[in-house]
C-alpha positions in Angstrom: -9.3 19.9 -4.1 -5.8 21.2 -3.4 -3.1 19.1 -1.5 -3.5 21.3 1.5 -7.3 20.6 1.6 -6.5 16.8 1.4 -4.6 17.0 4.6 -7.5 18.7 6.4 -10.1 16.3 5.1 -8.5 12.9 4.6 -11.9 11.1 4.4 -13.0 13.4 1.6 -9.7 13.0 -0.2 -10.2 9.2 0.0 -13.7 9.4 -1.4 -12.6 11.6 -4.3 -9.9 9.1 -5.1 -12.3 6.2 -4.9 -15.4 7.7 -6.4 -14.2 10.7 -8.3 -14.9 14.4 -7.7 -18.7 14.2 -7.9 -19.4 17.9 -7.0 -17.0 19.1 -9.7 -18.5 16.7 -12.3 -22.0 17.9 -11.4 -21.0 21.5 -11.6 -19.4 21.0 -15.0 -22.5 19.1 -16.3 -24.8 21.9 -15.0 -22.6 24.6 -16.7 -22.7 22.6 -20.0 -26.5 22.3 -19.7 -26.8 26.1 -19.2 -24.5 26.8 -22.2 -26.6 24.4 -24.3 -29.9 26.0 -23.1 -28.6 29.5 -23.9 -27.6 28.3 -27.4 -30.9 26.6 -28.1 -33.0 29.4 -26.7 -31.1 32.2 -28.4 -33.9 34.3 -30.0 -31.6 37.2 -30.8 -31.4 36.2 -34.5 -35.1 36.1 -35.1 -36.7 38.8 -37.1 -39.7 40.7 -35.6 -42.5 41.1 -38.2 -44.8 44.0 -38.1 -48.3 43.0 -37.4 
């Protein structure tokens, strides 16, 4: 949240200060989970065998 936003939403700014920026933390955790899933589920290195 930028300083200008804090002036517009003082209650939110107080909550962020008190509890942390939960939406940002959730977004970062979700992005990390997606990166991990992409890494684990990367099948591009598998060889295709002829049947």
